N, C-alpha and C positions, 0 to 999 in steps of 0.2 A: 772488108775491114775499112777501106777508105770512106765508105758511106757512114760507118759508125763513128769514125774520127770526125768527119764533117759535121754530123749531127751533134756530137759532143761539143765541138768548138762553137757552133751556133747557139747551143743552149747556154754555154758559158757567157757568150756575148749578150744574150737576153738577160741573164742573171746580173751581169755587170750593169746593164742599162737600168734594171729595176733598183739596184743598190744606189746608183747615182741619183735616181729620182728621189729616193727616200732621203738621201743626204741633203739634196738641194731643198726639198720641201720642208724638212725639219728645220734647217737653218733659217729659211725665209720666215716661216711661221713663228719660230722662236724670236727672231729679231723683231717682227711686227708686234707680237704680244708684249715683249719687253719694252718696246717703244711706247706702247699704250700704257703699261703699268707705270713706267718711270715718268711719263708725261703727267699721269694722274697724281703722282706723288710730289710733283714739283712744288705746289703751294705749301704742303706740310713741311717739305725739306727746308724751307726758308726759316722756320722757327724750331724745328726738331732735328737735332743732329742724328738721332737714330734713323730717321727716315732717309737722310742723306746716305747713311751707311748702307741701308737696304738698296738704295739706287746703285751704289758702287758694287754691291754683291751681284746685282743683276748685270751690271756691265762686265764683271768678271766672268759670269756665266756666258754672256754673248761672246766674249773673246775666246774662251775655252772651246765652246761648241763650234765656233767658226773656224778655229785652227784645226779641230778634228775633221770638220767637213772639207776644208781645203786639202788636208793631207789625204783624206779619202778620195776626193776627186782626182788628185794627182796620181794616186795609185790606180784608180779606175782608168785613167787615161793610159797609163803604162800597160795595164792589163789588156785593154782593148787593142792597143798597138801590137802587142805580142800575139794576141789571138788572130788578129787580121793578117799579120805577117805570116803566121802559120797557114792560114787559109790561102794566102797568095802563093806560098811555096807549093801547097797541095794542088792548087789550080794550075800552076806552071808544070808540075809533074804530070798532071792529067791532060795537059794541052788545052785548057779552057780558060787560061788567065786573061785572054783578050776580052772576056765578058765582064771583067771586074776592073773598074777604073781606079788605078792606084792613087789618084788625086783625092780620093775620099779620105785617105789617112790625114791629109792636111786639113780637110774640112772638119774631121773629128777633133783635131787638136784645137782649131779655132773655136769650136763649140764648147769644148772644155774650158778654154780660157774665158769665154763669155760667161759660163756658169760660175766660175770662180769670181769674176768681176761682179756679178749680181750678188753673190754671197758677201763679198767684201763691202760693196756699196750699201747694202741694207744693214750690215753690221755697223758700219760707220755712222749711218743716219740714226740707227737705234741708240747708239752710244752718245752722239753729240747733241742731238735735238733737245732732249730733256734738260741738259745742262745749259744750253743756250736759253731755253725758256725760264730757267731758274733765275 
C-alpha cells in the first residue's frame, strides 16, 4: 500500500509541474503577443479612439490572465508543498528520510517566486511599452 501511495503522490507532483508549465507559457506567450499587437496599433491609436479602446481591451486581458496565472502558481506551490510534506512523512515512517534533502522545499518556493516574477514583469512590459510608444 505504501508503494501505491508513493506512486500516487509522485504522479500528482508530475501533474502539478505540467499544470504550472502550461500556466507560465500561456501567460508569457499571451503577454508577448499582446505586446506585439498593441505596439502595432500605436500609430492608429493616435488618430482613432476605437483603436485606443482595443488596446485597453488587450490590457484588460493581460491583467485578467496574469491574475489567474499568479493565483494558479500560488495554488500550485501550496499543492507541491503539501505533497512533498506527505512524502517526507512517509519517508520518515519508512526510515528513508535521510535520502531526501528537506531544503528542496525552500528551493521550490524560490522557483515559484521567480516564475511569478517573470509573469508579472512580462505583463507589465506588455502593458506599458505600447503606451510609452504612443
